[in-house]
PDB file with SEQRES, HELIX, SHEET and CRYST1 records, atoms N, CA, C and O in Angstrom:
SEQRES   1 A   59  UNK UNK UNK UNK UNK UNK UNK UNK UNK UNK UNK UNK UNK          
SEQRES   2 A   59  UNK UNK UNK UNK UNK UNK UNK UNK UNK UNK UNK UNK UNK          
SEQRES   3 A   59  UNK UNK UNK UNK UNK UNK UNK UNK UNK UNK UNK UNK UNK          
SEQRES   4 A   59  UNK UNK UNK UNK UNK UNK UNK UNK UNK UNK UNK UNK UNK          
SEQRES   5 A   59  UNK UNK UNK UNK UNK UNK UNK                                  
HELIX    1 AA1 UNK A    4  UNK A   14  1                                  11    
HELIX    2 AA2 UNK A   21  UNK A   43  1                                  23    
HELIX    3 AA3 UNK A   49  UNK A   58  1                                  10    
CRYST1    1.000    1.000    1.000  90.00  90.00  90.00 P 1           1          
ATOM      1  N   UNK A   1      74.253   5.646 -42.521  1.00  0.00           N  
ATOM      2  CA  UNK A   1      73.428   6.792 -42.182  1.00  0.00           C  
ATOM      3  C   UNK A   1      73.411   6.970 -40.660  1.00  0.00           C  
ATOM      4  O   UNK A   1      73.272   6.011 -39.901  1.00  0.00           O  
ATOM      5  N   UNK A   2      73.554   8.190 -40.257  1.00  0.00           N  
ATOM      6  CA  UNK A   2      73.625   8.531 -38.845  1.00  0.00           C  
ATOM      7  C   UNK A   2      72.228   8.487 -38.213  1.00  0.00           C  
ATOM      8  O   UNK A   2      71.273   9.030 -38.769  1.00  0.00           O  
ATOM      9  N   UNK A   3      72.118   7.849 -37.069  1.00  0.00           N  
ATOM     10  CA  UNK A   3      70.842   7.828 -36.366  1.00  0.00           C  
ATOM     11  C   UNK A   3      70.604   9.190 -35.724  1.00  0.00           C  
ATOM     12  O   UNK A   3      71.525   9.995 -35.584  1.00  0.00           O  
ATOM     13  N   UNK A   4      69.372   9.430 -35.342  1.00  0.00           N  
ATOM     14  CA  UNK A   4      69.037  10.683 -34.683  1.00  0.00           C  
ATOM     15  C   UNK A   4      69.841  10.854 -33.394  1.00  0.00           C  
ATOM     16  O   UNK A   4      70.335  11.942 -33.099  1.00  0.00           O  
ATOM     17  N   UNK A   5      69.962   9.785 -32.644  1.00  0.00           N  
ATOM     18  CA  UNK A   5      70.726   9.831 -31.393  1.00  0.00           C  
ATOM     19  C   UNK A   5      72.190  10.173 -31.674  1.00  0.00           C  
ATOM     20  O   UNK A   5      72.777  11.005 -30.983  1.00  0.00           O  
ATOM     21  N   UNK A   6      72.775   9.538 -32.678  1.00  0.00           N  
ATOM     22  CA  UNK A   6      74.171   9.813 -33.023  1.00  0.00           C  
ATOM     23  C   UNK A   6      74.345  11.267 -33.455  1.00  0.00           C  
ATOM     24  O   UNK A   6      75.319  11.920 -33.081  1.00  0.00           O  
ATOM     25  N   UNK A   7      73.392  11.769 -34.248  1.00  0.00           N  
ATOM     26  CA  UNK A   7      73.467  13.154 -34.704  1.00  0.00           C  
ATOM     27  C   UNK A   7      73.376  14.112 -33.521  1.00  0.00           C  
ATOM     28  O   UNK A   7      74.129  15.084 -33.451  1.00  0.00           O  
ATOM     29  N   UNK A   8      72.465  13.847 -32.598  1.00  0.00           N  
ATOM     30  CA  UNK A   8      72.317  14.700 -31.417  1.00  0.00           C  
ATOM     31  C   UNK A   8      73.599  14.709 -30.589  1.00  0.00           C  
ATOM     32  O   UNK A   8      74.056  15.766 -30.155  1.00  0.00           O  
ATOM     33  N   UNK A   9      74.170  13.540 -30.374  1.00  0.00           N  
ATOM     34  CA  UNK A   9      75.412  13.443 -29.601  1.00  0.00           C  
ATOM     35  C   UNK A   9      76.536  14.199 -30.301  1.00  0.00           C  
ATOM     36  O   UNK A   9      77.311  14.904 -29.654  1.00  0.00           O  
ATOM     37  N   UNK A  10      76.627  14.055 -31.616  1.00  0.00           N  
ATOM     38  CA  UNK A  10      77.671  14.747 -32.378  1.00  0.00           C  
ATOM     39  C   UNK A  10      77.537  16.258 -32.247  1.00  0.00           C  
ATOM     40  O   UNK A  10      78.518  16.959 -31.999  1.00  0.00           O  
ATOM     41  N   UNK A  11      76.310  16.753 -32.415  1.00  0.00           N  
ATOM     42  CA  UNK A  11      76.081  18.198 -32.342  1.00  0.00           C  
ATOM     43  C   UNK A  11      76.342  18.724 -30.937  1.00  0.00           C  
ATOM     44  O   UNK A  11      76.991  19.757 -30.769  1.00  0.00           O  
ATOM     45  N   UNK A  12      75.839  18.018 -29.930  1.00  0.00           N  
ATOM     46  CA  UNK A  12      76.036  18.461 -28.551  1.00  0.00           C  
ATOM     47  C   UNK A  12      77.521  18.443 -28.179  1.00  0.00           C  
ATOM     48  O   UNK A  12      77.995  19.325 -27.464  1.00  0.00           O  
ATOM     49  N   UNK A  13      78.242  17.451 -28.659  1.00  0.00           N  
ATOM     50  CA  UNK A  13      79.667  17.368 -28.316  1.00  0.00           C  
ATOM     51  C   UNK A  13      80.474  18.515 -28.913  1.00  0.00           C  
ATOM     52  O   UNK A  13      81.572  18.807 -28.439  1.00  0.00           O  
ATOM     53  N   UNK A  14      79.950  19.164 -29.937  1.00  0.00           N  
ATOM     54  CA  UNK A  14      80.653  20.305 -30.542  1.00  0.00           C  
ATOM     55  C   UNK A  14      80.390  21.609 -29.790  1.00  0.00           C  
ATOM     56  O   UNK A  14      81.082  22.602 -30.014  1.00  0.00           O  
ATOM     57  N   UNK A  15      79.400  21.612 -28.904  1.00  0.00           N  
ATOM     58  CA  UNK A  15      79.117  22.825 -28.143  1.00  0.00           C  
ATOM     59  C   UNK A  15      80.230  23.066 -27.121  1.00  0.00           C  
ATOM     60  O   UNK A  15      80.884  22.125 -26.672  1.00  0.00           O  
ATOM     61  N   UNK A  16      80.439  24.326 -26.762  1.00  0.00           N  
ATOM     62  CA  UNK A  16      81.464  24.601 -25.745  1.00  0.00           C  
ATOM     63  C   UNK A  16      81.027  24.055 -24.385  1.00  0.00           C  
ATOM     64  O   UNK A  16      79.840  23.837 -24.144  1.00  0.00           O  
ATOM     65  N   UNK A  17      81.983  23.844 -23.520  1.00  0.00           N  
ATOM     66  CA  UNK A  17      81.694  23.340 -22.173  1.00  0.00           C  
ATOM     67  C   UNK A  17      80.800  24.293 -21.381  1.00  0.00           C  
ATOM     68  O   UNK A  17      80.173  23.898 -20.398  1.00  0.00           O  
ATOM     69  N   UNK A  18      80.751  25.522 -21.810  1.00  0.00           N  
ATOM     70  CA  UNK A  18      79.924  26.520 -21.119  1.00  0.00           C  
ATOM     71  C   UNK A  18      78.475  26.523 -21.604  1.00  0.00           C  
ATOM     72  O   UNK A  18      77.665  27.315 -21.121  1.00  0.00           O  
ATOM     73  N   UNK A  19      78.139  25.645 -22.555  1.00  0.00           N  
ATOM     74  CA  UNK A  19      76.780  25.594 -23.087  1.00  0.00           C  
ATOM     75  C   UNK A  19      75.800  25.250 -21.975  1.00  0.00           C  
ATOM     76  O   UNK A  19      76.088  24.435 -21.098  1.00  0.00           O  
ATOM     77  N   UNK A  20      74.628  25.894 -22.033  1.00  0.00           N  
ATOM     78  CA  UNK A  20      73.612  25.608 -21.029  1.00  0.00           C  
ATOM     79  C   UNK A  20      72.489  24.773 -21.666  1.00  0.00           C  
ATOM     80  O   UNK A  20      72.547  24.442 -22.850  1.00  0.00           O  
ATOM     81  N   UNK A  21      71.499  24.448 -20.889  1.00  0.00           N  
ATOM     82  CA  UNK A  21      70.414  23.589 -21.371  1.00  0.00           C  
ATOM     83  C   UNK A  21      69.672  24.243 -22.538  1.00  0.00           C  
ATOM     84  O   UNK A  21      69.221  23.542 -23.444  1.00  0.00           O  
ATOM     85  N   UNK A  22      69.536  25.565 -22.533  1.00  0.00           N  
ATOM     86  CA  UNK A  22      68.878  26.258 -23.642  1.00  0.00           C  
ATOM     87  C   UNK A  22      69.667  26.096 -24.943  1.00  0.00           C  
ATOM     88  O   UNK A  22      69.082  25.917 -26.012  1.00  0.00           O  
ATOM     89  N   UNK A  23      70.989  26.158 -24.848  1.00  0.00           N  
ATOM     90  CA  UNK A  23      71.832  25.961 -26.028  1.00  0.00           C  
ATOM     91  C   UNK A  23      71.638  24.555 -26.591  1.00  0.00           C  
ATOM     92  O   UNK A  23      71.519  24.372 -27.803  1.00  0.00           O  
ATOM     93  N   UNK A  24      71.608  23.576 -25.711  1.00  0.00           N  
ATOM     94  CA  UNK A  24      71.441  22.186 -26.132  1.00  0.00           C  
ATOM     95  C   UNK A  24      70.065  21.978 -26.758  1.00  0.00           C  
ATOM     96  O   UNK A  24      69.935  21.350 -27.810  1.00  0.00           O  
ATOM     97  N   UNK A  25      69.042  22.514 -26.096  1.00  0.00           N  
ATOM     98  CA  UNK A  25      67.683  22.353 -26.617  1.00  0.00           C  
ATOM     99  C   UNK A  25      67.517  23.041 -27.969  1.00  0.00           C  
ATOM    100  O   UNK A  25      66.808  22.529 -28.835  1.00  0.00           O  
ATOM    101  N   UNK A  26      68.154  24.188 -28.160  1.00  0.00           N  
ATOM    102  CA  UNK A  26      68.092  24.875 -29.442  1.00  0.00           C  
ATOM    103  C   UNK A  26      68.706  24.015 -30.545  1.00  0.00           C  
ATOM    104  O   UNK A  26      68.127  23.883 -31.623  1.00  0.00           O  
ATOM    105  N   UNK A  27      69.857  23.439 -30.284  1.00  0.00           N  
ATOM    106  CA  UNK A  27      70.503  22.585 -31.280  1.00  0.00           C  
ATOM    107  C   UNK A  27      69.626  21.389 -31.630  1.00  0.00           C  
ATOM    108  O   UNK A  27      69.524  21.020 -32.800  1.00  0.00           O  
ATOM    109  N   UNK A  28      68.991  20.781 -30.630  1.00  0.00           N  
ATOM    110  CA  UNK A  28      68.102  19.645 -30.889  1.00  0.00           C  
ATOM    111  C   UNK A  28      66.868  20.089 -31.666  1.00  0.00           C  
ATOM    112  O   UNK A  28      66.380  19.355 -32.525  1.00  0.00           O  
ATOM    113  N   UNK A  29      66.362  21.281 -31.371  1.00  0.00           N  
ATOM    114  CA  UNK A  29      65.232  21.856 -32.101  1.00  0.00           C  
ATOM    115  C   UNK A  29      65.584  22.030 -33.581  1.00  0.00           C  
ATOM    116  O   UNK A  29      64.790  21.685 -34.457  1.00  0.00           O  
ATOM    117  N   UNK A  30      66.762  22.559 -33.852  1.00  0.00           N  
ATOM    118  CA  UNK A  30      67.193  22.775 -35.233  1.00  0.00           C  
ATOM    119  C   UNK A  30      67.315  21.434 -35.959  1.00  0.00           C  
ATOM    120  O   UNK A  30      66.884  21.312 -37.106  1.00  0.00           O  
ATOM    121  N   UNK A  31      67.894  20.436 -35.308  1.00  0.00           N  
ATOM    122  CA  UNK A  31      68.003  19.099 -35.913  1.00  0.00           C  
ATOM    123  C   UNK A  31      66.616  18.589 -36.299  1.00  0.00           C  
ATOM    124  O   UNK A  31      66.416  18.084 -37.403  1.00  0.00           O  
ATOM    125  N   UNK A  32      65.661  18.728 -35.378  1.00  0.00           N  
ATOM    126  CA  UNK A  32      64.299  18.256 -35.627  1.00  0.00           C  
ATOM    127  C   UNK A  32      63.657  18.979 -36.800  1.00  0.00           C  
ATOM    128  O   UNK A  32      63.041  18.344 -37.655  1.00  0.00           O  
ATOM    129  N   UNK A  33      63.793  20.298 -36.850  1.00  0.00           N  
ATOM    130  CA  UNK A  33      63.160  21.078 -37.925  1.00  0.00           C  
ATOM    131  C   UNK A  33      63.786  20.767 -39.284  1.00  0.00           C  
ATOM    132  O   UNK A  33      63.075  20.668 -40.284  1.00  0.00           O  
ATOM    133  N   UNK A  34      65.089  20.616 -39.329  1.00  0.00           N  
ATOM    134  CA  UNK A  34      65.754  20.277 -40.589  1.00  0.00           C  
ATOM    135  C   UNK A  34      65.317  18.894 -41.054  1.00  0.00           C  
ATOM    136  O   UNK A  34      65.045  18.695 -42.238  1.00  0.00           O  
ATOM    137  N   UNK A  35      65.249  17.944 -40.137  1.00  0.00           N  
ATOM    138  CA  UNK A  35      64.815  16.578 -40.465  1.00  0.00           C  
ATOM    139  C   UNK A  35      63.397  16.588 -41.013  1.00  0.00           C  
ATOM    140  O   UNK A  35      63.120  15.945 -42.026  1.00  0.00           O  
ATOM    141  N   UNK A  36      62.501  17.305 -40.359  1.00  0.00           N  
ATOM    142  CA  UNK A  36      61.112  17.378 -40.818  1.00  0.00           C  
ATOM    143  C   UNK A  36      61.008  18.093 -42.163  1.00  0.00           C  
ATOM    144  O   UNK A  36      60.186  17.724 -43.002  1.00  0.00           O  
ATOM    145  N   UNK A  37      61.830  19.106 -42.366  1.00  0.00           N  
ATOM    146  CA  UNK A  37      61.833  19.817 -43.645  1.00  0.00           C  
ATOM    147  C   UNK A  37      62.296  18.937 -44.787  1.00  0.00           C  
ATOM    148  O   UNK A  37      61.715  18.962 -45.872  1.00  0.00           O  
ATOM    149  N   UNK A  38      63.332  18.164 -44.549  1.00  0.00           N  
ATOM    150  CA  UNK A  38      63.824  17.230 -45.578  1.00  0.00           C  
ATOM    151  C   UNK A  38      62.772  16.181 -45.909  1.00  0.00           C  
ATOM    152  O   UNK A  38      62.554  15.852 -47.075  1.00  0.00           O  
ATOM    153  N   UNK A  39      62.116  15.656 -44.865  1.00  0.00           N  
ATOM    154  CA  UNK A  39      61.077  14.662 -45.093  1.00  0.00           C  
ATOM    155  C   UNK A  39      59.922  15.255 -45.899  1.00  0.00           C  
ATOM    156  O   UNK A  39      59.389  14.595 -46.791  1.00  0.00           O  
ATOM    157  N   UNK A  40      59.535  16.481 -45.596  1.00  0.00           N  
ATOM    158  CA  UNK A  40      58.458  17.146 -46.337  1.00  0.00           C  
ATOM    159  C   UNK A  40      58.855  17.345 -47.796  1.00  0.00           C  
ATOM    160  O   UNK A  40      58.043  17.137 -48.697  1.00  0.00           O  
ATOM    161  N   UNK A  41      60.092  17.743 -48.026  1.00  0.00           N  
ATOM    162  CA  UNK A  41      60.571  17.947 -49.392  1.00  0.00           C  
ATOM    163  C   UNK A  41      60.572  16.631 -50.171  1.00  0.00           C  
ATOM    164  O   UNK A  41      60.212  16.597 -51.348  1.00  0.00           O  
ATOM    165  N   UNK A  42      60.977  15.557 -49.507  1.00  0.00           N  
ATOM    166  CA  UNK A  42      60.984  14.251 -50.170  1.00  0.00           C  
ATOM    167  C   UNK A  42      59.575  13.801 -50.542  1.00  0.00           C  
ATOM    168  O   UNK A  42      59.383  13.111 -51.544  1.00  0.00           O  
ATOM    169  N   UNK A  43      58.580  14.196 -49.728  1.00  0.00           N  
ATOM    170  CA  UNK A  43      57.186  13.859 -50.016  1.00  0.00           C  
ATOM    171  C   UNK A  43      56.592  14.792 -51.064  1.00  0.00           C  
ATOM    172  O   UNK A  43      55.493  14.549 -51.564  1.00  0.00           O  
ATOM    173  N   UNK A  44      57.311  15.852 -51.394  1.00  0.00           N  
ATOM    174  CA  UNK A  44      56.790  16.836 -52.343  1.00  0.00           C  
ATOM    175  C   UNK A  44      55.852  17.826 -51.671  1.00  0.00           C  
ATOM    176  O   UNK A  44      55.107  18.538 -52.344  1.00  0.00           O  
ATOM    177  N   UNK A  45      55.888  17.870 -50.359  1.00  0.00           N  
ATOM    178  CA  UNK A  45      55.034  18.752 -49.576  1.00  0.00           C  
ATOM    179  C   UNK A  45      55.703  20.114 -49.450  1.00  0.00           C  
ATOM    180  O   UNK A  45      56.169  20.493 -48.375  1.00  0.00           O  
ATOM    181  N   UNK A  46      55.745  20.836 -50.550  1.00  0.00           N  
ATOM    182  CA  UNK A  46      56.413  22.136 -50.589  1.00  0.00           C  
ATOM    183  C   UNK A  46      55.484  23.169 -51.230  1.00  0.00           C  
ATOM    184  O   UNK A  46      54.420  22.831 -51.748  1.00  0.00           O  
ATOM    185  N   UNK A  47      55.905  24.427 -51.184  1.00  0.00           N  
ATOM    186  CA  UNK A  47      55.150  25.484 -51.848  1.00  0.00           C  
ATOM    187  C   UNK A  47      56.089  26.212 -52.802  1.00  0.00           C  
ATOM    188  O   UNK A  47      57.311  26.151 -52.670  1.00  0.00           O  
ATOM    189  N   UNK A  48      55.491  26.894 -53.758  1.00  0.00           N  
ATOM    190  CA  UNK A  48      56.299  27.626 -54.732  1.00  0.00           C  
ATOM    191  C   UNK A  48      56.826  28.914 -54.105  1.00  0.00           C  
ATOM    192  O   UNK A  48      56.346  29.352 -53.060  1.00  0.00           O  
ATOM    193  N   UNK A  49      57.812  29.507 -54.753  1.00  0.00           N  
ATOM    194  CA  UNK A  49      58.379  30.763 -54.264  1.00  0.00           C  
ATOM    195  C   UNK A  49      57.319  31.857 -54.285  1.00  0.00           C  
ATOM    196  O   UNK A  49      57.315  32.738 -53.425  1.00  0.00           O  
ATOM    197  N   UNK A  50      56.420  31.803 -55.264  1.00  0.00           N  
ATOM    198  CA  UNK A  50      55.347  32.795 -55.348  1.00  0.00           C  
ATOM    199  C   UNK A  50      54.405  32.678 -54.149  1.00  0.00           C  
ATOM    200  O   UNK A  50      53.991  33.687 -53.580  1.00  0.00           O  
ATOM    201  N   UNK A  51      54.072  31.452 -53.772  1.00  0.00           N  
ATOM    202  CA  UNK A  51      53.217  31.246 -52.606  1.00  0.00           C  
ATOM    203  C   UNK A  51      53.915  31.735 -51.339  1.00  0.00           C  
ATOM    204  O   UNK A  51      53.287  32.340 -50.470  1.00  0.00           O  
ATOM    205  N   UNK A  52      55.195  31.473 -51.242  1.00  0.00           N  
ATOM    206  CA  UNK A  52      55.962  31.922 -50.083  1.00  0.00           C  
ATOM    207  C   UNK A  52      55.960  33.449 -50.001  1.00  0.00           C  
ATOM    208  O   UNK A  52      55.788  34.010 -48.919  1.00  0.00           O  
ATOM    209  N   UNK A  53      56.148  34.110 -51.117  1.00  0.00           N  
ATOM    210  CA  UNK A  53      56.143  35.569 -51.132  1.00  0.00           C  
ATOM    211  C   UNK A  53      54.797  36.115 -50.676  1.00  0.00           C  
ATOM    212  O   UNK A  53      54.741  37.087 -49.922  1.00  0.00           O  
ATOM    213  N   UNK A  54      53.702  35.486 -51.135  1.00  0.00           N  
ATOM    214  CA  UNK A  54      52.362  35.917 -50.715  1.00  0.00           C  
ATOM    215  C   UNK A  54      52.187  35.740 -49.215  1.00  0.00           C  
ATOM    216  O   UNK A  54      51.646  36.614 -48.538  1.00  0.00           O  
ATOM    217  N   UNK A  55      52.642  34.614 -48.703  1.00  0.00           N  
ATOM    218  CA  UNK A  55      52.543  34.368 -47.261  1.00  0.00           C  
ATOM    219  C   UNK A  55      53.336  35.404 -46.469  1.00  0.00           C  
ATOM    220  O   UNK A  55      52.876  35.906 -45.444  1.00  0.00           O  
ATOM    221  N   UNK A  56      54.530  35.712 -46.959  1.00  0.00           N  
ATOM    222  CA  UNK A  56      55.380  36.659 -46.246  1.00  0.00           C  
ATOM    223  C   UNK A  56      54.788  38.058 -46.245  1.00  0.00           C  
ATOM    224  O   UNK A  56      54.943  38.797 -45.273  1.00  0.00           O  
ATOM    225  N   UNK A  57      54.117  38.425 -47.316  1.00  0.00           N  
ATOM    226  CA  UNK A  57      53.470  39.748 -47.379  1.00  0.00           C  
ATOM    227  C   UNK A  57      52.355  39.845 -46.355  1.00  0.00           C  
ATOM    228  O   UNK A  57      52.064  40.933 -45.858  1.00  0.00           O  
ATOM    229  N   UNK A  58      51.724  38.718 -46.030  1.00  0.00           N  
ATOM    230  CA  UNK A  58      50.639  38.724 -45.050  1.00  0.00           C  
ATOM    231  C   UNK A  58      51.146  38.922 -43.623  1.00  0.00           C  
ATOM    232  O   UNK A  58      50.366  39.264 -42.734  1.00  0.00           O  
ATOM    233  N   UNK A  59      52.443  38.711 -43.397  1.00  0.00           N  
ATOM    234  CA  UNK A  59      53.008  38.876 -42.064  1.00  0.00           C  
ATOM    235  C   UNK A  59      52.996  40.332 -41.724  1.00  0.00           C  
ATOM    236  O   UNK A  59      53.429  40.716 -40.638  1.00  0.00           O  
TER     237      UNK A  59                                                      
END                                                                             
């Protein structure tokens, strides 16, 4: 299993040489959100599609 550091290095190394700090931070942000989402799903901390639709209508 890939460590967080290894995953970050892998993702950053795929960015073009012209990538700026915002590009790097965005990629790290996405890694963090996906990791937290997977952990929440494993805990069963999810909502139904119906609940999601209700939430979206409130936007």
